[in-house]
VOPAGU-2260 file (C-alpha; in pm, 1 decimal, decimal comma):
REM VOPAGU-2260
SITE   aa  ch    i         X         Y         Z
SITE  LYS   A    0    7646,1   14887,7   10880,9
SITE  GLY   A    1    7638,6   15261,7   10833,5
SITE  VAL   A    2    7471,8   15228,0   10494,4
SITE  LEU   A    3    7098,3   15175,2   10545,3
SITE  PRO   A    4    7066,8   15399,5   10856,8
SITE  SER   A    5    7195,1   15697,2   10661,3
SITE  PRO   A    6    6949,1   15987,7   10620,3
SITE  ASP   A    7    6932,5   15946,9   10244,8
SITE  ALA   A    8    6870,2   15572,2   10248,9
SITE  VAL   A    9    6667,0   15457,4    9950,7
SITE  MET   A   10    6498,9   15132,9    9851,5
SITE  LYS   A   11    6679,3   15112,0    9517,6
SITE  VAL   A   12    7050,5   15053,0    9469,4
SITE  ASN   A   13    7231,0   15343,8    9309,0
SITE  VAL   A   14    7591,7   15449,7    9256,0
SITE  ASP   A   15    7608,0   15642,6    9584,1
SITE  VAL   A   16    7487,8   15344,7    9788,1
SITE  LEU   A   17    7734,6   15112,7    9616,7
SITE  ARG   A   18    8014,3   15361,3    9679,9
SITE  ARG   A   19    7933,6   15376,1   10053,8
SITE  VAL   A   20    7917,9   14995,6   10075,4
SITE  PHE   A   21    8251,8   14966,7    9896,0
SITE  TYR   A   22    8428,2   15212,0   10126,6
SITE  SER   A   23    8264,8   15053,7   10433,0
SITE  LEU   A   24    8392,3   14707,5   10340,5
SITE  GLN   A   25    8731,4   14845,8   10246,9
SITE  ASN   A   26    8768,0   15018,0   10583,6
SITE  ALA   A   27    8649,3   14707,3   10767,2
SITE  ASN   A   28    8915,9   14496,7   10597,0
SITE  ASP   A   29    9179,9   14754,9   10680,2
SITE  ASP   A   30    9094,2   14730,8   11050,6
SITE  PRO   A   31    9263,9   14420,1   11193,0
SITE  GLY   A   32    9103,5   14479,7   11530,0
SITE  ASP   A   33    8756,3   14454,5   11379,6
SITE  LEU   A   34    8850,0   14133,0   11198,3
SITE  ARG   A   35    8995,6   13982,7   11514,6
SITE  GLN   A   36    8670,5   14044,8   11701,8
SITE  THR   A   37    8463,4   13863,9   11439,5
SITE  LEU   A   38    8682,0   13552,4   11424,9
SITE  ASP   A   39    8492,9   13281,7   11613,9
SITE  ALA   A   40    8600,6   12917,3   11621,2
SITE  ASP   A   41    8248,6   12774,0   11642,9
SITE  SER   A   42    8131,3   12966,2   11336,8
SITE  HIS   A   43    8417,1   12813,2   11134,3
SITE  LEU   A   44    8370,5   12455,3   11258,3
SITE  PHE   A   45    8161,4   12221,7   11043,9
SITE  VAL   A   46    8102,4   11846,6   11060,4
SITE  VAL   A   47    8040,7   11743,1   10699,7
SITE  ASP   A   48    7805,4   11452,4   10633,1
SITE  SER   A   49    7899,3   11220,9   10344,5
SITE  PHE   A   50    7543,3   11231,6   10211,7
SITE  GLU   A   51    7540,1   11612,8   10202,7
SITE  MET   A   52    7858,6   11662,2   10000,7
SITE  PRO   A   53    7790,0   11787,8    9647,5
SITE  LEU   A   54    7893,0   11562,3    9360,0
SITE  TRP   A   55    8153,2   11698,9    9119,9
SITE  ASN   A   56    8223,5   11478,9    8818,8
SITE  TRP   A   57    8539,0   11511,0    8613,5
SITE  SER   A   58    8472,4   11633,9    8260,5
SITE  PRO   A   59    8739,9   11515,3    8011,8
SITE  GLU   A   60    8599,7   11756,1    7752,4
SITE  ARG   A   61    8636,2   12065,0    7971,7
SITE  GLY   A   62    8934,2   11938,6    8170,0
SITE  THR   A   63    8777,7   12034,1    8502,7
SITE  PHE   A   64    8506,9   11935,2    8750,6
SITE  GLU   A   65    8136,7   11985,5    8680,1
SITE  LYS   A   66    7873,1   11994,7    8952,4
SITE  VAL   A   67    7586,1   11746,7    8934,3
SITE  ASN   A   68    7255,4   11912,1    9024,2
SITE  THR   A   69    7027,9   11609,3    8989,4
SITE  PRO   A   70    6920,5   11440,4    9316,7
SITE  LEU   A   71    7145,7   11157,4    9434,3
SITE  THR   A   72    6995,7   10825,6    9542,9
SITE  VAL   A   73    7111,8   10543,3    9766,3
SITE  SER   A   74    7031,0   10284,8    9499,1
SITE  GLY   A   75    7234,8   10457,3    9228,0
SITE  THR   A   76    7224,2   10357,8    8861,5
SITE  PRO   A   77    7439,1   10141,5    8631,7
SITE  GLU   A   78    7569,5   10463,5    8476,8
SITE  SER   A   79    7672,9   10605,4    8814,6
SITE  ARG   A   80    7863,9   10285,7    8897,5
SITE  VAL   A   81    8067,1   10319,1    8578,9
SITE  LEU   A   82    8108,3   10693,2    8627,2
SITE  SER   A   83    8240,0   10654,5    8982,2
SITE  VAL   A   84    8527,9   10438,1    8855,6
SITE  ARG   A   85    8593,7   10670,0    8560,8
SITE  ASN   A   86    8608,4   10965,4    8799,9
SITE  ARG   A   87    8874,5   10788,3    9004,5
SITE  LEU   A   88    9076,8   10711,6    8691,5
SITE  ASN   A   89    9046,7   11062,4    8548,0
SITE  ILE   A   90    9137,7   11235,4    8874,3
SITE  ILE   A   91    9450,4   11022,7    8912,6
SITE  LYS   A   92    9539,4   11057,2    8544,3
SITE  GLN   A   93    9528,9   11437,6    8544,7
SITE  CYS   A   94    9749,6   11435,9    8856,9
SITE  VAL   A   95    9996,4   11203,8    8682,1
SITE  LEU   A   96   10009,2   11420,6    8370,5
SITE  ARG   A   97   10077,3   11729,9    8582,7
SITE  ASN   A   98   10360,8   11555,1    8764,4
SITE  GLU   A   99   10705,1   11670,6    8651,8
SITE  HIS   A  100   10815,9   11312,9    8586,2
SITE  PHE   A  101   10533,5   11245,0    8341,0
SITE  ALA   A  102   10460,7   11583,1    8181,9
SITE  PRO   A  103   10514,3   11581,9    7803,1
SITE  SER   A  104   10846,3   11724,8    7692,8
SITE  THR   A  105   10844,6   12039,4    7478,5
SITE  LEU   A  106   11139,5   11907,0    7277,0
SITE  PRO   A  107   11170,7   11577,6    7087,9
SITE  SER   A  108   11361,8   11346,2    7316,7
SITE  LYS   A  109   11356,3   11008,9    7482,8
SITE  ASP   A  110   11146,4   11165,1    7759,7
SITE  ARG   A  111   10843,5   11101,0    7542,8
SITE  GLU   A  112   10891,8   10728,7    7597,4
SITE  ARG   A  113   10765,0   10785,9    7949,8
SITE  LEU   A  114   10432,4   10923,6    7830,9
SITE  LEU   A  115   10128,6   10720,2    7925,6
SITE  LYS   A  116    9986,9   10486,9    7667,0
SITE  SER   A  117    9644,4   10328,6    7638,2
SITE  THR   A  118    9574,9    9955,7    7618,1
SITE  LYS   A  119    9438,3   10002,2    7265,0
SITE  GLN   A  120    9782,1   10128,1    7155,5
SITE  LEU   A  121    9940,6    9790,3    7238,4
SITE  LEU   A  122    9778,6    9597,9    6953,2
SITE  GLY   A  123   10027,4    9485,6    6688,5
SITE  ARG   A  124   10327,6    9624,0    6877,7
SITE  ALA   A  125   10476,4    9312,8    7037,5
SITE  GLY   A  126   10829,5    9355,6    7169,0
SITE  GLU   A  127   10783,8    9724,3    7252,2
SITE  ARG   A  128   10789,2    9873,5    7601,6
SITE  PHE   A  129   10492,0   10067,4    7737,6
SITE  LEU   A  130   10389,2   10264,2    8045,5
SITE  LEU   A  131   10022,3   10221,6    8134,8
SITE  LEU   A  132    9786,9   10357,7    8400,3
SITE  GLY   A  133    9491,3   10143,0    8494,3
SITE  MET   A  134    9303,0    9948,0    8757,0
SITE  LEU   A  135    9421,3    9608,9    8881,8
SITE  ALA   A  136    9142,6    9351,0    8855,0
SITE  HIS   A  137    9072,3    8988,3    8773,0
SITE  ASN   A  138    8901,1    8895,0    8447,3
SITE  LYS   A  139    8644,0    8619,3    8397,1
SITE  GLU   A  140    8922,5    8360,2    8367,3
SITE  GLY   A  141    9062,2    8466,7    8703,9
SITE  LYS   A  142    9374,9    8624,1    8552,3
SITE  LEU   A  143    9512,2    8954,4    8679,0
SITE  VAL   A  144    9466,8    9233,2    8424,9
SITE  LEU   A  145    9514,4    9607,2    8400,1
SITE  GLU   A  146    9198,1    9790,5    8293,3
SITE  ASP   A  147    9171,9   10142,9    8155,9
SITE  ALA   A  148    8900,4   10333,9    7970,8
SITE  ASP   A  149    8982,7   10160,8    7640,1
SITE  GLY   A  150    9025,1    9797,3    7738,9
SITE  SER   A  151    9242,3    9560,9    7939,4
SITE  VAL   A  152    9565,9    9366,5    7915,3
SITE  GLU   A  153    9680,4    9057,3    8102,8
SITE  LEU   A  154    9975,2    9110,8    8338,4
SITE  ASP   A  155   10271,2    8873,2    8369,2
SITE  PHE   A  156   10465,0    8920,1    8695,0
SITE  THR   A  157   10713,2    8633,9    8647,8
SITE  HIS   A  158   11006,1    8869,9    8581,1
SITE  LEU   A  159   10923,0    9124,1    8853,7
SITE  ASP   A  160   11136,9    9084,3    9164,7
SITE  GLU   A  161   11005,6    9363,5    9385,6
SITE  PRO   A  162   10711,6    9604,2    9334,5
SITE  GLY   A  163   10733,3    9974,5    9410,8
SITE  ASP   A  164   10639,2   10123,8    9746,6
SITE  GLY   A  165   10280,8   10075,4    9854,6
SITE  LEU   A  166   10022,9    9798,9    9877,9
SITE  PHE   A  167    9870,8    9683,8    9549,5
SITE  VAL   A  168    9518,7    9549,8    9591,7
SITE  GLU   A  169    9244,2    9450,6    9352,1
SITE  GLY   A  170    9067,8    9771,1    9256,5
SITE  CYS   A  171    9358,2   10011,7    9299,2
SITE  PHE   A  172    9510,7   10210,3    9013,8
SITE  ALA   A  173    9874,6   10151,9    8927,6
SITE  LEU   A  174   10142,9   10269,9    8689,9
SITE  VAL   A  175   10274,2    9959,8    8513,6
SITE  GLU   A  176   10575,8    9945,7    8283,5
SITE  GLY   A  177   10643,0    9638,9    8077,1
SITE  GLU   A  178   10701,7    9474,9    7741,1
SITE  TYR   A  179   10409,1    9365,0    7529,2
SITE  THR   A  180   10446,7    8999,2    7430,1
SITE  PRO   A  181   10319,6    8813,3    7121,2
SITE  ASP   A  182   10083,2    8624,1    7354,7
SITE  GLY   A  183    9893,6    8946,5    7424,4
SITE  ALA   A  184   10023,5    8993,5    7779,4
SITE  LEU   A  185   10230,3    9268,0    7937,2
SITE  GLU   A  186   10552,4    9135,7    8089,0
SITE  VAL   A  187   10581,0    9364,1    8392,1
SITE  ILE   A  188   10923,1    9504,4    8476,7
SITE  ALA   A  189   10804,1    9776,4    8716,9
SITE  ILE   A  190   10486,3    9868,0    8901,4
SITE  GLY   A  191   10424,7   10167,8    9122,8
SITE  GLN   A  192   10162,0   10384,5    9283,3
SITE  PRO   A  193   10052,2   10699,4    9097,8
SITE  PRO   A  194   10211,9   11017,2    9236,3
SITE  CYS   A  195   10024,7   11206,3    9505,8
SITE  GLU   A  196    9949,0   11572,1    9436,9
SITE  PRO   A  197   10007,6   11809,6    9733,5
SITE  ARG   A  198    9707,8   11997,5    9870,2
SITE  ASP   A  199    9841,7   12341,6    9783,0
SITE  VAL   A  200    9891,9   12240,8    9418,2
SITE  ALA   A  201    9537,1   12106,9    9385,8
SITE  ARG   A  202    9394,9   12408,7    9570,5
SITE  SER   A  203    9579,5   12646,5    9338,4
SITE  ILE   A  204    9394,4   12485,9    9046,0
SITE  TYR   A  205    9054,8   12402,3    9195,8
SITE  GLY   A  206    9038,9   12639,1    9491,9
SITE  HIS   A  207    8721,3   12795,8    9355,0
SITE  ILE   A  208    8532,6   12465,0    9375,9
SITE  ASP   A  209    8333,5   12396,4    9692,4
SITE  PHE   A  210    8391,1   12021,1    9726,3
SITE  LEU   A  211    8249,0   12003,3   10082,0
SITE  GLY   A  212    7942,7   12220,5   10031,8
SITE  LYS   A  213    8037,3   12455,8   10315,5
SITE  GLY   A  214    8173,7   12743,1   10109,2
SITE  ALA   A  215    8497,7   12765,4    9914,1
SITE  THR   A  216    8788,8   12976,1   10037,6
SITE  SER   A  217    9059,8   13140,7    9832,2
SITE  LEU   A  218    9431,0   13071,4    9873,9
SITE  LEU   A  219    9468,2   13416,3   10030,1
SITE  GLU   A  220    9197,9   13335,8   10285,1
SITE  ASP   A  221    9365,8   13001,8   10357,8
SITE  THR   A  222    9694,0   13179,6   10429,5
SITE  GLN   A  223    9524,8   13434,7   10654,3
SITE  PHE   A  224    9330,8   13165,8   10840,0
SITE  ALA   A  225    9648,5   12960,0   10890,0
SITE  THR   A  226    9819,1   13257,9   11053,2
SITE  ARG   A  227    9521,3   13334,9   11273,7
SITE  VAL   A  228    9481,0   12972,9   11386,1
SITE  GLN   A  229    9847,7   12962,2   11487,6
SITE  GLU   A  230    9815,6   13288,6   11679,8
SITE  ASP   A  231    9466,3   13272,7   11831,9
SITE  PHE   A  232    9416,3   12898,1   11878,6
SITE  GLU   A  233    9768,3   12784,9   11957,6
SITE  ASN   A  234    9662,7   12545,4   12234,7
SITE  MET   A  235    9335,2   12424,1   12085,2
SITE  GLN   A  236    9313,7   12046,7   12049,6
SITE  PHE   A  237    9081,7   11784,0   11907,8
SITE  PHE   A  238    9065,2   11452,1   12096,5
SITE  VAL   A  239    9025,4   11141,6   11878,5
SITE  LEU   A  240    8929,8   10803,6   12026,8
SITE  SER   A  241    8859,7   10478,7   11844,9
SITE  ASP   A  242    8696,9   10149,7   11946,0
SITE  VAL   A  243    8506,6   10313,2   12230,6
SITE  TRP   A  244    8352,3    9984,0   12343,8
SITE  LEU   A  245    8070,1   10098,8   12569,6
SITE  ASP   A  246    8004,0    9740,5   12682,0
SITE  HIS   A  247    8364,3    9699,6   12801,4
SITE  PRO   A  248    8400,6    9741,8   13181,3
SITE  ARG   A  249    8703,5    9973,8   13145,6
SITE  THR   A  250    8564,8   10215,9   12886,5
SITE  LEU   A  251    8330,2   10442,9   13084,4
SITE  PRO   A  252    8575,1   10470,3   13379,6
SITE  GLY   A  253    8846,0   10558,0   13127,7
SITE  LEU   A  254    8631,7   10830,0   12972,4
SITE  ARG   A  255    8550,2   10967,2   13317,1
SITE  LEU   A  256    8921,4   10978,3   13400,8
SITE  MET   A  257    8995,0   11163,5   13077,2
SITE  PHE   A  258    8717,7   11417,2   13141,5
SITE  GLU   A  259    8831,9   11469,1   13501,1
SITE  ASN   A  260    9188,5   11536,7   13387,2
SITE  CYS   A  261    9059,5   11795,9   13139,8
SITE  VAL   A  262    8863,2   11975,8   13410,8
SITE  ALA   A  263    9145,7   11950,2   13666,5
SITE  ASN   A  264    9389,1   12108,4   13419,9
SITE  ASP   A  265    9135,9   12374,3   13317,3
SITE  PHE   A  266    9153,6   12249,3   12959,6
SITE  VAL   A  267    8845,6   12200,4   12744,4
SITE  PRO   A  268    8903,4   12040,0   12401,9
SITE  LYS   A  269    8713,1   12201,1   12118,4
SITE  VAL   A  270    8621,9   11864,2   11962,6
SITE  ILE   A  271    8609,6   11507,9   12094,1
SITE  VAL   A  272    8571,2   11249,1   11817,7
SITE  LEU   A  273    8442,0   10911,7   11937,8
SITE  CYS   A  274    8476,7   10639,2   11674,1
SITE  GLY   A  275    8319,0   10294,5   11687,9
SITE  ASN   A  276    8298,9   10016,3   11728,8
SITE  PHE   A  277    8079,9   10102,5   12027,3
SITE  THR   A  278    8041,7    9733,5   12107,9
SITE  THR   A  279    8295,4    9453,7   12136,8
SITE  GLN   A  280    8078,7    9216,5   11933,3
SITE  SER   A  281    7832,5    9274,8   11653,6
SITE  ILE   A  282    7469,4    9280,0   11763,9
SITE  SER   A  283    7318,6    9298,1   11416,2
SITE  HIS   A  284    7199,1    8940,1   11464,0
SITE  GLY   A  285    7151,2    8965,8   11840,1
SITE  ASP   A  286    6830,8    8935,1   12038,1
SITE  GLY   A  287    6621,0    9208,7   12197,0
SITE  ARG   A  288    6827,0    9208,4   12514,5
SITE  ASP   A  289    7148,7    9279,1   12322,5
SITE  ILE   A  290    6988,6    9576,1   12148,2
SITE  GLN   A  291    6851,4    9706,2   12478,2
SITE  ARG   A  292    7198,0    9689,8   12636,5
SITE  TYR   A  293    7336,8    9874,2   12332,6
SITE  GLN   A  294    7095,7   10161,5   12395,2
SITE  GLU   A  295    7155,2   10158,7   12771,2
SITE  ASN   A  296    7528,8   10198,0   12712,3
SITE  PHE   A  297    7470,1   10513,2   12506,6
SITE  ASP   A  298    7236,5   10643,1   12777,3
SITE  ALA   A  299    7509,3   10586,1   13037,3
SITE  LEU   A  300    7755,7   10775,6   12818,4
SITE  ALA   A  301    7508,5   11065,2   12789,2
SITE  ASP   A  302    7477,7   11082,1   13169,2
SITE  LEU   A  303    7857,0   11075,2   13203,4
SITE  ILE   A  304    7911,7   11362,3   12958,1
SITE  ALA   A  305    7630,9   11566,4   13115,2
SITE  SER   A  306    7801,1   11538,0   13456,3
SITE  PHE   A  307    8081,8   11762,8   13324,6
SITE  PRO   A  308    7914,2   12100,5   13255,6
SITE  ASP   A  309    8231,9   12264,9   13123,4
SITE  LEU   A  310    8268,1   12002,2   12852,2
SITE  THR   A  311    7897,2   11990,8   12777,5
SITE  ALA   A  312    7882,7   12365,7   12721,0
SITE  ALA   A  313    8188,7   12412,0   12500,0
SITE  THR   A  314    8296,8   12081,4   12342,9
SITE  HIS   A  315    8163,9   11935,9   12018,5
SITE  PHE   A  316    8116,2   11558,7   12044,5
SITE  VAL   A  317    8134,6   11374,3   11711,4
SITE  PHE   A  318    8019,8   11010,1   11692,8
SITE  VAL   A  319    8142,4   10802,7   11397,4
SITE  PRO   A  320    8000,0   10448,4   11361,0
SITE  GLY   A  321    8229,8   10150,4   11313,2
SITE  PRO   A  322    8196,0    9827,7   11111,4
SITE  LEU   A  323    8016,7    9643,8   11394,9
SITE  ASP   A  324    7768,9    9919,6   11479,1
SITE  ILE   A  325    7409,6    9903,0   11362,3
SITE  ALA   A  326    7360,6   10110,5   11046,3
SITE  LEU   A  327    7064,8   10141,8   10811,8
SITE  ASN   A  328    7278,0   10056,0   10508,1
SITE  GLY   A  329    7485,6    9779,0   10668,3
SITE  PRO   A  330    7846,0    9731,1   10552,4
SITE  VAL   A  331    7814,3    9959,2   10248,4
SITE  LEU   A  332    8022,6   10279,1   10238,8
SITE  PRO   A  333    7959,3   10553,1   10327,4
SITE  ARG   A  334    7784,7   10429,2   10641,9
SITE  LYS   A  335    7489,0   10618,5   10777,7
SITE  PRO   A  336    7507,5   10769,1   11130,5
SITE  LEU   A  337    7411,7   10583,2   11444,7
SITE  MET   A  338    7037,6   10520,4   11453,3
SITE  SER   A  339    6845,1   10791,9   11635,8
SITE  ALA   A  340    6663,1   10530,6   11844,4
SITE  PHE   A  341    6987,1   10468,4   12035,7
SITE  THR   A  342    7097,2   10829,6   12075,1
SITE  ALA   A  343    6789,3   11012,7   12206,5
SITE  ARG   A  344    6938,0   11083,6   12550,2
SITE  LEU   A  345    7266,4   11204,8   12401,0
SITE  ARG   A  346    7075,0   11447,5   12179,4
SITE  ALA   A  347    6877,3   11571,8   12478,8
SITE  LYS   A  348    7167,6   11616,9   12721,6
SITE  VAL   A  349    7460,0   11717,9   12498,0
SITE  PRO   A  350    7393,0   12040,2   12302,8
SITE  HIS   A  351    7693,0   12017,7   12066,4
SITE  VAL   A  352    7661,4   11656,1   11957,3
SITE  HIS   A  353    7708,4   11541,4   11597,4
SITE  PHE   A  354    7613,3   11194,1   11477,0
SITE  ALA   A  355    7826,7   11170,0   11167,6
SITE  THR   A  356    7852,9   10932,4   10877,2
SITE  ASN   A  357    8150,4   10704,0   10825,1
SITE  PRO   A  358    8356,5   10858,5   10678,8
SITE  CYS   A  359    8294,9   11220,5   10772,4
SITE  ARG   A  360    8492,9   11542,2   10749,8
SITE  ILE   A  361    8560,0   11825,5   10989,0
SITE  LYS   A  362    8612,6   12164,8   10827,5
SITE  PHE   A  363    8791,1   12403,5   11063,6
SITE  PHE   A  364    8872,0   12737,6   10902,7
SITE  HIS   A  365    9100,3   12640,6   10609,7
SITE  GLN   A  366    9166,3   12286,6   10732,1
SITE  GLU   A  367    8992,9   11966,9   10624,2
SITE  ILE   A  368    9018,8   11670,9   10862,4
SITE  VAL   A  369    8886,2   11336,9   10735,5
SITE  VAL   A  370    8770,9   11076,4   10989,4
SITE  PHE   A  371    8737,7   10717,8   10864,9
SITE  ARG   A  372    8672,7   10415,9   11088,3
SITE  GLU   A  373    8759,3   10095,3   10906,6
SITE  ASP   A  374    8988,6    9798,5   10965,7
SITE  LEU   A  375    9177,4    9905,4   10655,9
SITE  MET   A  376    9511,5    9737,0   10719,5
SITE  ALA   A  377    9358,7    9389,4   10747,8
SITE  ARG   A  378    9145,4    9443,3   10436,9
SITE  MET   A  379    9447,6    9563,1   10239,4
SITE  LEU   A  380    9661,9    9265,5   10337,4
SITE  ARG   A  381    9383,6    9018,0   10254,5
SITE  ASN   A  382    9335,3    9151,4    9903,0
SITE  MET   A  383    9688,6    9214,9    9777,0
SITE  VAL   A  384    9765,4    9102,1    9421,8
SITE  GLY   A  385   10077,1    9048,2    9212,4
SITE  VAL   A  386   10415,5    9034,5    9382,8
SITE  LYS   A  387   10370,8    9110,5    9751,4
SITE  PRO   A  388   10627,5    9337,8    9920,6
SITE  ASP   A  389   10840,2    9189,6   10196,6
SITE  VAL   A  390   10777,1    9455,4   10460,9
SITE  ALA   A  391   10648,1    9471,8   10817,1
SITE  GLY   A  392   10620,9    9707,9   11111,5
SITE  GLU   A  393   10678,2   10076,3   11040,4
SITE  ASP   A  394   10729,5   10018,2   10667,0
SITE  LEU   A  395   10390,7    9846,9   10647,2
SITE  LYS   A  396   10220,5   10144,2   10814,3
SITE  ARG   A  397   10395,5   10381,7   10575,4
SITE  TYR   A  398   10290,0   10169,7   10277,4
SITE  LEU   A  399    9927,7   10179,3   10394,3
SITE  VAL   A  400    9926,8   10558,4   10427,3
SITE  GLN   A  401   10102,4   10601,7   10093,4
SITE  THR   A  402    9856,2   10373,4    9916,2
SITE  VAL   A  403    9545,8   10548,0   10048,2
SITE  LEU   A  404    9674,1   10897,5    9966,3
SITE  ASP   A  405    9824,0   10802,0    9629,1
SITE  GLN   A  406    9492,9   10642,1    9531,0
SITE  ALA   A  407    9311,3   10961,5    9639,0
SITE  HIS   A  408    9038,8   10735,7    9776,6
SITE  MET   A  409    8959,4   10576,1   10112,1
SITE  SER   A  410    8837,8   10250,1    9960,4
SITE  PRO   A  411    9060,9   10158,2    9662,3
SITE  PHE   A  412    8894,9    9817,9    9617,2
SITE  THR   A  413    8658,7    9658,9    9368,9
SITE  LEU   A  414    8291,8    9660,6    9470,7
SITE  ASN   A  415    8286,4    9287,6    9544,7
SITE  ILE   A  416    8550,7    9346,6    9815,2
SITE  GLN   A  417    8401,9    9666,3    9960,5
SITE  PRO   A  418    8054,1    9773,5    9843,4
SITE  VAL   A  419    8016,4   10149,0    9789,5
SITE  LEU   A  420    7708,0   10357,6    9713,3
SITE  SER   A  421    7796,2   10471,8    9362,3
SITE  ASP   A  422    7612,0   10805,4    9385,5
SITE  PHE   A  423    7814,0   10890,1    9697,2
SITE  ASP   A  424    8151,7   10748,9    9595,7
SITE  HIS   A  425    8280,2   11108,1    9583,3
SITE  SER   A  426    8250,6   11126,8    9963,6
SITE  LEU   A  427    8536,3   10874,1    9980,9
SITE  ARG   A  428    8769,8   11080,8    9763,5
SITE  LEU   A  429    9087,0   11225,5    9907,0
SITE  TYR   A  430    9123,5   11492,7    9641,5
SITE  PRO   A  431    9221,6   11764,3    9693,2
SITE  LEU   A  432    9444,0   11610,5    9957,6
SITE  PRO   A  433    9302,7   11686,5   10306,1
SITE  THR   A  434    9497,6   11861,2   10578,9
SITE  ALA   A  435    9478,9   11553,1   10800,9
SITE  VAL   A  436    9329,1   11204,1   10785,0
SITE  VAL   A  437    9225,0   10988,6   11080,1
SITE  LEU   A  438    9247,3   10621,9   10975,2
SITE  ALA   A  439    9091,6   10475,9   11289,1
SITE  ASP   A  440    9179,7   10107,1   11284,5
SITE  LYS   A  441    9214,9    9818,7   11528,8
SITE  TYR   A  442    9572,1    9785,9   11398,5
SITE  ASP   A  443    9869,9    9933,8   11586,6
SITE  ARG   A  444    9860,0   10311,0   11627,3
SITE  TYR   A  445   10086,1   10537,4   11422,5
SITE  LYS   A  446   10126,8   10891,9   11293,0
SITE  ILE   A  447   10283,7   10971,3   10955,1
SITE  THR   A  448   10301,4   11286,2   10743,9
SITE  TYR   A  449   10303,3   11211,8   10371,0
SITE  THR   A  450   10308,0   11478,9   10097,4
SITE  GLY   A  451   10208,4   11737,1   10356,1
SITE  CYS   A  452    9905,2   11540,8   10480,8
SITE  HIS   A  453    9916,2   11425,7   10844,2
SITE  VAL   A  454    9770,4   11075,9   10889,9
SITE  PHE   A  455    9726,5   10901,3   11224,1
SITE  ASN   A  456    9555,7   10604,4   11385,3
SITE  PRO   A  457    9457,2   10665,8   11750,7
SITE  GLY   A  458    9440,7   10292,6   11832,3
SITE  SER   A  459    9177,6   10109,9   12037,3
SITE  PHE   A  460    9088,8   10311,5   12348,5
SITE  ALA   A  461    9064,0   10036,4   12611,7
SITE  SER   A  462    9224,7    9733,7   12445,9
SITE  GLY   A  463    9540,1    9725,7   12660,0
SITE  LYS   A  464    9640,9    9789,9   13018,0
SITE  SER   A  465    9637,4   10166,7   12963,5
SITE  TYR   A  466    9397,7   10395,2   12779,7
SITE  VAL   A  467    9519,9   10518,6   12441,7
SITE  PHE   A  468    9398,0   10800,3   12219,9
SITE  SER   A  469    9538,0   11082,0   12007,1
SITE  THR   A  470    9508,3   11458,5   12014,7
SITE  TYR   A  471    9520,4   11673,1   11702,7
SITE  GLN   A  472    9649,1   12030,1   11723,4
SITE  PRO   A  473    9522,2   12246,3   11433,6
SITE  SER   A  474    9780,4   12519,5   11492,7
SITE  GLN   A  475   10064,8   12271,1   11433,3
SITE  VAL   A  476    9885,0   12030,9   11194,2
SITE  ASN   A  477   10021,7   11748,0   11404,3
SITE  SER   A  478    9898,8   11484,1   11645,9
SITE  GLU   A  479   10022,7   11349,0   11975,5
SITE  GLU   A  480    9973,6   11000,3   12114,2
SITE  TRP   A  481    9851,4   10949,7   12470,3
């Protein structure tokens, strides 16, 4: 503004025009009132689709991420399947090597004994102790091995009494310390999860990279946005519901009650996230009547939301499919959104509706909130390997959260346990660490903050005598259970 309308405006850029633009922008930044007027929550709110996120591969040669510009496909290639696992290993490895407990010492000392070794360095060195980083898997003989980029070694857990914190499943990466035996196995004396790198550390290194495809922000912008969110949006909340069974007799009345309480208290949430399953039983093999009822339930939900004009006008509704919902790519992750054939009335009656993938991400100013609907606890417990930890209750919830964040991945399993589209495996990464993660699960609800990342499970909405859900407050980076 104030540049082109000037009397001496010209079609070509010259020094005078650039000077006026520079001073105009400088004055605009110096005017906090002008900045405050332009700060709009809706313009800084994005629902990020897993299939729209750009792919950044780790380059060992350059020691950084490189963007892939070739089109990604659902079928993938054999090379992309290998590369997706290598990316996971390399991302975790560079975090480990930056960690103060594993960084190489500048002086000759015993600290160098803690440096990571490769499986190829074990050959001919029986009786020596090694620290390895690799993926836990079973070989063709059914024996548990540790695999890295150079090979594999069989693991012997007979002398390990208790593993480190976390849940160790087939497909996860682990730090394993042990003695190499003449039989060619590693006698494990300690096993642990790789260290988790805080978000601010990763952002200080890779803040210039736009991992979400919605524009990268600098650390200075993040700090400014954090202050403004605390000041201007102190009471803003996101509602998160899981297992919104539309065929359950208590669900729609419960949603109506929640909406009525919002209107009665003159409170309109900015975002309402509705996670599946949207049916109590899978209808993928049902008859025509089951599918018709499935669509009718979504139509009834559309009519219910439309009956609250205040919510319809201002609230963003985000629908995330669950494991039992009908998806074009079945049980493979990431799951495609709900089929448009079932959501036509919702699209027509609710202006701010988003049919997201599973998982999806919500970018709000500087914050990144990941939403993932999966029965993750049950899958973890079914596929544990090695020595299983003797924990339950709150410790088990903490172990689950720690494992997912330490692995920097929402599905730290082998592909035979949880199939993943290899070209879109990056959409399951948790690196850099998000601001918050919603692990919507049929398991007991919880909320835990680990390494600065707030993780919570809202629980099943209508499974008990009362309705349960969670609210997330961006200004506090915290959630509250209801």
